[in-house]
Biotite code that builds the C-alpha atoms (Angstrom):
import biotite.structure as struc

atoms = struc.array([
    struc.Atom([38.211, 134.709, 152.046], chain_id="A", res_id=1, res_name="MET", atom_name="CA", element="C"),
    struc.Atom([36.638, 137.853, 150.612], chain_id="A", res_id=2, res_name="VAL", atom_name="CA", element="C"),
    struc.Atom([36.175, 139.264, 154.121], chain_id="A", res_id=3, res_name="THR", atom_name="CA", element="C"),
    struc.Atom([39.835, 138.729, 154.970], chain_id="A", res_id=4, res_name="LEU", atom_name="CA", element="C"),
    struc.Atom([40.929, 140.457, 151.755], chain_id="A", res_id=5, res_name="LEU", atom_name="CA", element="C"),
    struc.Atom([38.551, 143.366, 152.388], chain_id="A", res_id=6, res_name="ALA", atom_name="CA", element="C"),
    struc.Atom([39.881, 143.688, 155.937], chain_id="A", res_id=7, res_name="ARG", atom_name="CA", element="C"),
    struc.Atom([43.494, 143.772, 154.704], chain_id="A", res_id=8, res_name="ARG", atom_name="CA", element="C"),
    struc.Atom([42.658, 146.449, 152.148], chain_id="A", res_id=9, res_name="ILE", atom_name="CA", element="C"),
    struc.Atom([40.908, 148.504, 154.827], chain_id="A", res_id=10, res_name="LEU", atom_name="CA", element="C"),
    struc.Atom([43.898, 148.233, 157.195], chain_id="A", res_id=11, res_name="VAL", atom_name="CA", element="C"),
    struc.Atom([46.364, 149.132, 154.425], chain_id="A", res_id=12, res_name="ALA", atom_name="CA", element="C"),
    struc.Atom([44.259, 152.135, 153.409], chain_id="A", res_id=13, res_name="THR", atom_name="CA", element="C"),
    struc.Atom([44.011, 153.327, 157.001], chain_id="A", res_id=14, res_name="ALA", atom_name="CA", element="C"),
    struc.Atom([47.773, 152.961, 157.511], chain_id="A", res_id=15, res_name="ALA", atom_name="CA", element="C"),
    struc.Atom([48.491, 154.916, 154.329], chain_id="A", res_id=16, res_name="ALA", atom_name="CA", element="C"),
    struc.Atom([46.079, 157.673, 155.399], chain_id="A", res_id=17, res_name="SER", atom_name="CA", element="C"),
    struc.Atom([47.782, 157.989, 158.787], chain_id="A", res_id=18, res_name="VAL", atom_name="CA", element="C"),
    struc.Atom([51.219, 158.161, 157.152], chain_id="A", res_id=19, res_name="ALA", atom_name="CA", element="C"),
    struc.Atom([50.102, 160.914, 154.786], chain_id="A", res_id=20, res_name="VAL", atom_name="CA", element="C"),
    struc.Atom([48.488, 162.868, 157.631], chain_id="A", res_id=21, res_name="ALA", atom_name="CA", element="C"),
    struc.Atom([51.595, 162.606, 159.807], chain_id="A", res_id=22, res_name="LEU", atom_name="CA", element="C"),
    struc.Atom([53.934, 163.643, 157.022], chain_id="A", res_id=23, res_name="SER", atom_name="CA", element="C"),
    struc.Atom([51.838, 166.777, 156.545], chain_id="A", res_id=24, res_name="GLY", atom_name="CA", element="C"),
    struc.Atom([52.257, 167.716, 160.212], chain_id="A", res_id=25, res_name="CYS", atom_name="CA", element="C"),
    struc.Atom([56.009, 168.122, 159.893], chain_id="A", res_id=26, res_name="GLY", atom_name="CA", element="C"),
    struc.Atom([55.663, 170.150, 156.722], chain_id="A", res_id=27, res_name="ALA", atom_name="CA", element="C"),
    struc.Atom([53.238, 172.611, 158.308], chain_id="A", res_id=28, res_name="SER", atom_name="CA", element="C"),
    struc.Atom([55.495, 173.061, 161.351], chain_id="A", res_id=29, res_name="ALA", atom_name="CA", element="C"),
    struc.Atom([58.454, 173.733, 159.047], chain_id="A", res_id=30, res_name="GLU", atom_name="CA", element="C"),
    struc.Atom([56.361, 176.144, 156.994], chain_id="A", res_id=31, res_name="SER", atom_name="CA", element="C"),
    struc.Atom([55.439, 178.007, 160.167], chain_id="A", res_id=32, res_name="ALA", atom_name="CA", element="C"),
    struc.Atom([59.128, 178.338, 161.045], chain_id="A", res_id=33, res_name="ALA", atom_name="CA", element="C"),
    struc.Atom([60.481, 179.488, 157.684], chain_id="A", res_id=34, res_name="THR", atom_name="CA", element="C"),
    struc.Atom([60.779, 183.189, 157.099], chain_id="A", res_id=35, res_name="GLY", atom_name="CA", element="C"),
    struc.Atom([62.384, 186.249, 158.627], chain_id="A", res_id=36, res_name="VAL", atom_name="CA", element="C"),
    struc.Atom([62.506, 186.759, 162.387], chain_id="A", res_id=37, res_name="TRP", atom_name="CA", element="C"),
    struc.Atom([63.526, 190.161, 163.666], chain_id="A", res_id=38, res_name="GLY", atom_name="CA", element="C"),
    struc.Atom([64.265, 193.128, 161.405], chain_id="A", res_id=39, res_name="ASP", atom_name="CA", element="C"),
    struc.Atom([67.339, 192.625, 159.223], chain_id="A", res_id=40, res_name="PRO", atom_name="CA", element="C"),
    struc.Atom([67.257, 196.321, 158.292], chain_id="A", res_id=41, res_name="ASP", atom_name="CA", element="C"),
    struc.Atom([67.548, 197.501, 161.923], chain_id="A", res_id=42, res_name="ALA", atom_name="CA", element="C"),
    struc.Atom([71.162, 198.371, 162.736], chain_id="A", res_id=43, res_name="PRO", atom_name="CA", element="C"),
    struc.Atom([72.816, 196.540, 165.640], chain_id="A", res_id=44, res_name="ARG", atom_name="CA", element="C"),
    struc.Atom([69.743, 194.324, 166.209], chain_id="A", res_id=45, res_name="MET", atom_name="CA", element="C"),
    struc.Atom([69.558, 190.526, 165.815], chain_id="A", res_id=46, res_name="PRO", atom_name="CA", element="C"),
    struc.Atom([67.606, 188.878, 163.013], chain_id="A", res_id=47, res_name="SER", atom_name="CA", element="C"),
    struc.Atom([67.363, 185.391, 161.607], chain_id="A", res_id=48, res_name="LEU", atom_name="CA", element="C"),
    struc.Atom([66.037, 183.936, 158.378], chain_id="A", res_id=49, res_name="GLU", atom_name="CA", element="C"),
    struc.Atom([65.075, 180.272, 158.261], chain_id="A", res_id=50, res_name="LEU", atom_name="CA", element="C"),
    struc.Atom([65.100, 179.077, 154.665], chain_id="A", res_id=51, res_name="HIS", atom_name="CA", element="C"),
    struc.Atom([62.981, 176.247, 153.213], chain_id="A", res_id=52, res_name="GLU", atom_name="CA", element="C"),
    struc.Atom([66.130, 174.206, 152.481], chain_id="A", res_id=53, res_name="ASP", atom_name="CA", element="C"),
    struc.Atom([66.764, 174.160, 156.271], chain_id="A", res_id=54, res_name="ARG", atom_name="CA", element="C"),
    struc.Atom([69.669, 176.589, 156.074], chain_id="A", res_id=55, res_name="SER", atom_name="CA", element="C"),
    struc.Atom([69.695, 179.764, 158.140], chain_id="A", res_id=56, res_name="LEU", atom_name="CA", element="C"),
    struc.Atom([71.310, 183.153, 157.861], chain_id="A", res_id=57, res_name="SER", atom_name="CA", element="C"),
    struc.Atom([71.198, 186.287, 159.914], chain_id="A", res_id=58, res_name="GLY", atom_name="CA", element="C"),
    struc.Atom([73.034, 188.598, 162.240], chain_id="A", res_id=59, res_name="THR", atom_name="CA", element="C"),
    struc.Atom([73.450, 188.903, 165.985], chain_id="A", res_id=60, res_name="ASP", atom_name="CA", element="C"),
    struc.Atom([73.521, 192.672, 165.534], chain_id="A", res_id=61, res_name="GLY", atom_name="CA", element="C"),
    struc.Atom([77.242, 192.642, 164.814], chain_id="A", res_id=62, res_name="CYS", atom_name="CA", element="C"),
    struc.Atom([78.349, 189.353, 163.244], chain_id="A", res_id=63, res_name="ASN", atom_name="CA", element="C"),
    struc.Atom([76.925, 187.481, 160.246], chain_id="A", res_id=64, res_name="ARG", atom_name="CA", element="C"),
    struc.Atom([75.519, 184.053, 161.119], chain_id="A", res_id=65, res_name="LEU", atom_name="CA", element="C"),
    struc.Atom([75.020, 180.958, 158.946], chain_id="A", res_id=66, res_name="VAL", atom_name="CA", element="C"),
    struc.Atom([73.968, 177.446, 159.833], chain_id="A", res_id=67, res_name="GLY", atom_name="CA", element="C"),
    struc.Atom([71.258, 174.825, 159.593], chain_id="A", res_id=68, res_name="THR", atom_name="CA", element="C"),
    struc.Atom([68.003, 174.038, 161.362], chain_id="A", res_id=69, res_name="TRP", atom_name="CA", element="C"),
    struc.Atom([65.451, 171.233, 161.625], chain_id="A", res_id=70, res_name="LYS", atom_name="CA", element="C"),
    struc.Atom([62.131, 170.600, 163.336], chain_id="A", res_id=71, res_name="MET", atom_name="CA", element="C"),
    struc.Atom([62.055, 168.161, 166.230], chain_id="A", res_id=72, res_name="SER", atom_name="CA", element="C"),
    struc.Atom([58.455, 167.888, 167.369], chain_id="A", res_id=73, res_name="GLY", atom_name="CA", element="C"),
    struc.Atom([57.359, 171.430, 168.199], chain_id="A", res_id=74, res_name="ASP", atom_name="CA", element="C"),
    struc.Atom([60.957, 172.673, 168.647], chain_id="A", res_id=75, res_name="ARG", atom_name="CA", element="C"),
    struc.Atom([63.436, 174.066, 166.186], chain_id="A", res_id=76, res_name="ILE", atom_name="CA", element="C"),
    struc.Atom([66.915, 172.630, 166.634], chain_id="A", res_id=77, res_name="GLU", atom_name="CA", element="C"),
    struc.Atom([69.824, 174.609, 165.250], chain_id="A", res_id=78, res_name="PHE", atom_name="CA", element="C"),
    struc.Atom([72.901, 172.879, 163.883], chain_id="A", res_id=79, res_name="GLY", atom_name="CA", element="C"),
    struc.Atom([76.237, 174.512, 164.547], chain_id="A", res_id=80, res_name="PRO", atom_name="CA", element="C"),
    struc.Atom([75.992, 178.240, 163.834], chain_id="A", res_id=81, res_name="ILE", atom_name="CA", element="C"),
    struc.Atom([79.074, 179.766, 162.230], chain_id="A", res_id=82, res_name="ALA", atom_name="CA", element="C"),
    struc.Atom([79.755, 183.423, 162.876], chain_id="A", res_id=83, res_name="SER", atom_name="CA", element="C"),
    struc.Atom([82.133, 186.141, 161.851], chain_id="A", res_id=84, res_name="THR", atom_name="CA", element="C"),
    struc.Atom([84.152, 187.429, 164.803], chain_id="A", res_id=85, res_name="LEU", atom_name="CA", element="C"),
    struc.Atom([83.849, 191.193, 164.655], chain_id="A", res_id=86, res_name="MET", atom_name="CA", element="C"),
    struc.Atom([83.960, 193.163, 167.882], chain_id="A", res_id=87, res_name="ALA", atom_name="CA", element="C"),
    struc.Atom([81.060, 195.586, 168.184], chain_id="A", res_id=88, res_name="CYS", atom_name="CA", element="C"),
    struc.Atom([80.946, 197.652, 171.320], chain_id="A", res_id=89, res_name="GLU", atom_name="CA", element="C"),
    struc.Atom([77.570, 197.764, 173.052], chain_id="A", res_id=90, res_name="GLY", atom_name="CA", element="C"),
    struc.Atom([75.989, 194.887, 171.065], chain_id="A", res_id=91, res_name="VAL", atom_name="CA", element="C"),
    struc.Atom([74.690, 191.824, 172.902], chain_id="A", res_id=92, res_name="ASP", atom_name="CA", element="C"),
    struc.Atom([75.555, 188.908, 170.602], chain_id="A", res_id=93, res_name="THR", atom_name="CA", element="C"),
    struc.Atom([73.237, 186.364, 172.282], chain_id="A", res_id=94, res_name="TRP", atom_name="CA", element="C"),
    struc.Atom([71.759, 184.982, 169.058], chain_id="A", res_id=95, res_name="LEU", atom_name="CA", element="C"),
    struc.Atom([74.904, 183.020, 168.170], chain_id="A", res_id=96, res_name="GLY", atom_name="CA", element="C"),
    struc.Atom([74.460, 180.909, 171.332], chain_id="A", res_id=97, res_name="ALA", atom_name="CA", element="C"),
    struc.Atom([70.981, 179.652, 170.344], chain_id="A", res_id=98, res_name="ALA", atom_name="CA", element="C"),
    struc.Atom([70.603, 175.884, 170.090], chain_id="A", res_id=99, res_name="THR", atom_name="CA", element="C"),
    struc.Atom([66.796, 175.538, 170.085], chain_id="A", res_id=100, res_name="THR", atom_name="CA", element="C"),
    struc.Atom([63.703, 177.665, 169.616], chain_id="A", res_id=101, res_name="ALA", atom_name="CA", element="C"),
    struc.Atom([59.935, 177.466, 169.901], chain_id="A", res_id=102, res_name="THR", atom_name="CA", element="C"),
    struc.Atom([57.301, 179.502, 168.120], chain_id="A", res_id=103, res_name="ILE", atom_name="CA", element="C"),
    struc.Atom([54.166, 180.879, 169.720], chain_id="A", res_id=104, res_name="ASP", atom_name="CA", element="C"),
    struc.Atom([52.157, 182.921, 167.242], chain_id="A", res_id=105, res_name="GLY", atom_name="CA", element="C"),
    struc.Atom([54.524, 185.531, 165.835], chain_id="A", res_id=106, res_name="SER", atom_name="CA", element="C"),
    struc.Atom([57.176, 185.162, 168.563], chain_id="A", res_id=107, res_name="THR", atom_name="CA", element="C"),
    struc.Atom([60.222, 182.894, 168.379], chain_id="A", res_id=108, res_name="MET", atom_name="CA", element="C"),
    struc.Atom([61.755, 182.159, 171.787], chain_id="A", res_id=109, res_name="THR", atom_name="CA", element="C"),
    struc.Atom([65.372, 181.044, 171.590], chain_id="A", res_id=110, res_name="LEU", atom_name="CA", element="C"),
    struc.Atom([67.227, 178.994, 174.193], chain_id="A", res_id=111, res_name="THR", atom_name="CA", element="C"),
    struc.Atom([70.871, 178.105, 174.762], chain_id="A", res_id=112, res_name="ASP", atom_name="CA", element="C"),
    struc.Atom([72.449, 174.679, 175.255], chain_id="A", res_id=113, res_name="GLN", atom_name="CA", element="C"),
    struc.Atom([71.425, 174.654, 178.923], chain_id="A", res_id=114, res_name="GLY", atom_name="CA", element="C"),
    struc.Atom([67.773, 175.308, 178.028], chain_id="A", res_id=115, res_name="GLY", atom_name="CA", element="C"),
    struc.Atom([67.882, 178.896, 179.318], chain_id="A", res_id=116, res_name="LYS", atom_name="CA", element="C"),
    struc.Atom([65.823, 181.457, 177.407], chain_id="A", res_id=117, res_name="GLU", atom_name="CA", element="C"),
    struc.Atom([68.266, 183.881, 175.825], chain_id="A", res_id=118, res_name="ILE", atom_name="CA", element="C"),
    struc.Atom([65.980, 186.047, 173.703], chain_id="A", res_id=119, res_name="GLY", atom_name="CA", element="C"),
    struc.Atom([62.982, 186.441, 171.441], chain_id="A", res_id=120, res_name="THR", atom_name="CA", element="C"),
    struc.Atom([62.484, 187.526, 167.853], chain_id="A", res_id=121, res_name="LEU", atom_name="CA", element="C"),
    struc.Atom([59.232, 188.679, 166.257], chain_id="A", res_id=122, res_name="GLU", atom_name="CA", element="C"),
    struc.Atom([58.214, 187.381, 162.841], chain_id="A", res_id=123, res_name="ARG", atom_name="CA", element="C"),
    struc.Atom([58.695, 189.977, 160.140], chain_id="A", res_id=124, res_name="ARG", atom_name="CA", element="C"),
    struc.Atom([55.501, 190.316, 158.096], chain_id="A", res_id=125, res_name="PRO", atom_name="CA", element="C"),
    struc.Atom([55.830, 189.006, 154.557], chain_id="A", res_id=126, res_name="ALA", atom_name="CA", element="C"),
    struc.Atom([56.354, 191.739, 152.007], chain_id="A", res_id=127, res_name="SER", atom_name="CA", element="C"),
    struc.Atom([53.378, 192.376, 149.788], chain_id="A", res_id=128, res_name="SER", atom_name="CA", element="C"),
    struc.Atom([54.060, 192.348, 146.043], chain_id="A", res_id=129, res_name="PRO", atom_name="CA", element="C"),
    struc.Atom([54.008, 195.771, 144.364], chain_id="A", res_id=130, res_name="ASN", atom_name="CA", element="C"),
])
């Protein structure tokens, strides 16, 4: 009887440990994704900010973008992205067509609905406090 109880406690402890470890994996992937991608201060250039609350904001170099995002394994999936509809001559507005992204180091590679790579953004270094 004591052996069976000890075995059950061991199994329950192991299951709880696995659950805690797995829940941490998603958090670290989300933490790696949050932040600023591209340079929001560069005129006519795309940039994207992924916020901790899973909202996003940015620009395609012409139009303001807002939407949502979530992690799905090692991919970022974007919800519908809303955009202003300004016409800016000579600006490639590819960022608004992004549906997924992956991160490799400091590079985010964005793809469209068909899975075609449409562009990349570099992570903007975090500002150091003054």
